[in-house]
DRENTIMAR-930076 format. One record per residue: z, x, y of N, C-alpha, C in turn; residue number from 1. Coordinates in steps of 0.001 Angstrom, whole numbers, always signed. Each point is the difference from the previous one (the first is absolute). Example, Ala and Ser with C-alpha at 12.3 -4.5 7.8 and 13.67 -1.06 7.14 Angstrom:
2
R  nz  nx  ny  caz  cax  cay  cz  cx  cy  k
R  +7800  +13190  -5690  +0  -890  +1190  +0  +900  +1200  1
R  -720  -350  +1050  +60  +820  +1190  +730  -770  +1090  2
end
This chain:
70
R  nz  nx  ny  caz  cax  cay  cz  cx  cy  k
R  -100825  +88459  +86439  -1294  +562  -332  -985  -318  +1113  1
R  -915  +921  +229  -1007  -160  +1041  -1366  -103  -674  2
R  -775  -1019  +388  -1313  -253  -575  -1058  +46  +1096  3
R  -1259  +186  -395  -1116  -100  +934  -94  -1428  +487  4
R  -353  -164  +1253  -146  -1334  +575  -1429  -514  -105  5
R  -869  +766  -651  -1411  -366  -82  -339  -592  -1357  6
R  -843  -1027  +1  -537  -530  -1253  -1054  +985  -489  7
R  -96  +197  -1290  -969  +951  -542  +538  +1408  -10  8
R  -842  +924  -403  +410  +1391  -159  -110  +773  +1305  9
R  +958  +909  +198  -7  +915  +1136  +318  +1395  -527  10
R  -354  +1015  +784  +290  +1388  -355  +1159  +508  +840  11
R  +923  +713  -634  +1100  +653  +717  -572  +1243  +668  12
R  +110  +94  +1338  -538  +1164  +702  +1081  +885  +607  13
R  +1208  -517  +198  +1088  +836  +522  +1338  -633  -346  14
R  +944  +834  -403  +1373  -429  -270  +864  +746  +1001  15
R  +647  -733  +895  +690  +605  +1136  +1490  +195  -219  16
R  +487  -298  -1197  +1411  +161  -335  +102  +691  -1353  17
R  +1202  +386  -361  +247  +577  -1326  +1279  -620  -552  18
R  +228  +177  -1282  +1230  -515  -599  +1185  +593  +763  19
R  +924  -858  +389  +1164  +427  +777  -140  -244  +1493  20
R  -1221  -303  +458  -208  -272  +1429  +694  -1292  +398  21
R  +664  +23  +1146  +591  -1215  +571  -1069  -642  +872  22
R  -243  -1296  -178  -1031  -695  +763  +593  -1197  +732  23
R  -656  -385  +1069  +393  -1167  +801  -1042  -1088  -181  24
R  +427  -1241  +66  -916  -1134  -86  -1115  +170  +1043  25
R  -1239  -157  -436  -1145  +118  +898  -593  +1391  +82  26
R  +680  +991  -572  -509  +1372  +12  -1210  +110  -922  27
R  -1045  +698  +448  -1176  +223  -844  +385  +994  -1091  28
R  -199  -402  -1267  +412  +845  -1113  -1172  +458  -862  29
R  -1086  -765  -10  -1183  +318  -802  -1229  -469  +769  30
R  -1116  +718  -184  -1270  -468  +541  -960  -210  -1163  31
R  -719  -1115  +72  -998  -314  -1016  -1357  -153  +672  32
R  -1054  +147  -798  -1345  -232  +513  -549  -1259  -631  33
R  -414  -910  +854  -619  -1246  -442  -1140  -304  +958  34
R  -1127  -364  -521  -1167  -323  +817  -354  +1142  +948  35
R  +53  +1236  -499  -369  +1210  +746  +883  +294  +1205  36
R  +1201  -573  +27  +924  +252  +1107  +1396  +262  -549  37
R  +773  +825  +732  +1389  +259  -383  +893  -1116  +515  38
R  +943  -400  -843  +953  -1039  +375  +1411  +478  -329  39
R  +950  -340  +859  +1384  +409  -183  +745  -1007  -872  40
R  +807  +523  -916  +953  -808  -751  +1376  +366  +566  41
R  +740  -1018  +437  +1283  +232  +668  +1165  -378  -900  42
R  +1117  +659  +238  +1221  -305  -755  +449  -1418  +313  43
R  +275  -807  -1031  +446  -1370  +236  +1463  -99  +406  44
R  +753  +1098  -181  +1423  -13  +354  +504  +1430  +134  45
R  +1190  +157  +545  +654  +1306  +72  +440  +411  -1403  46
R  +65  +1300  -243  +509  +489  -1277  -422  +1430  -266  47
R  +138  +386  -1258  -349  +1350  -444  -1051  -118  -1093  48
R  -1038  +812  +92  -1057  -4  -1019  +586  +565  -1293  49
R  +18  -826  -1049  +576  +445  -1270  -1061  +344  -1051  50
R  -1235  -457  +205  -1084  +333  -940  -1343  -177  +690  51
R  -944  +868  -321  -1383  -133  +455  -854  -102  -1254  52
R  -727  -1108  -121  -727  -306  -1231  -1497  +306  +60  53
R  -468  +599  +1099  -1422  +284  +169  -184  +1425  +497  54
R  -1247  +461  -71  -386  +1287  +566  -1190  -221  +904  55
R  -221  +912  +938  -1168  -84  +865  -1246  -12  -881  56
R  -905  -913  +289  -1227  -149  -772  +59  -1107  -1032  57
R  +1208  -501  -309  +125  -1107  -956  -639  -1259  +558  58
R  -642  -758  -872  -506  -1321  +366  +973  -1023  -557  59
R  +500  -864  +875  +1003  -983  -415  -398  -1381  +496  60
R  +685  -1014  -484  -136  -1351  +553  +1387  -506  +355  61
R  +71  -1220  +472  +1265  -514  +526  +1051  -280  -1074  62
R  -345  +197  -1285  +981  -234  -1064  +792  +1256  -345  63
R  -427  +1178  +485  +687  +1262  -322  +902  +404  +1153  64
R  +1269  +220  -309  +947  +467  +1030  -362  +1421  +410  65
R  -158  +206  +1308  -333  +1323  +521  +1233  +893  -49  66
R  +1117  -543  +459  +1254  +755  -39  +1167  -975  -3  67
R  +1182  +562  -194  +1220  -806  -50  +943  +485  +1102  68
R  +516  -961  +769  +1001  +300  +1023  +1313  -623  -452  69
R  +1031  +840  -120  +1327  -478  -433  +911  -184  +1194  70
end
């Protein structure tokens, strides 16, 4: 599972993968907005995206999994 690395709430502004996408460790997979700036969320490991739990515009915190990499 991939989580936001920021304390507090952030907004999802871009999702750069879809279910079934193969990703590499370090690849930017989601962008969030925090403190009026865009920040990249990177894949923590190689794998395939098996679920996306958010939509663009969602406000989340670090306790909600953004997506799942299998």
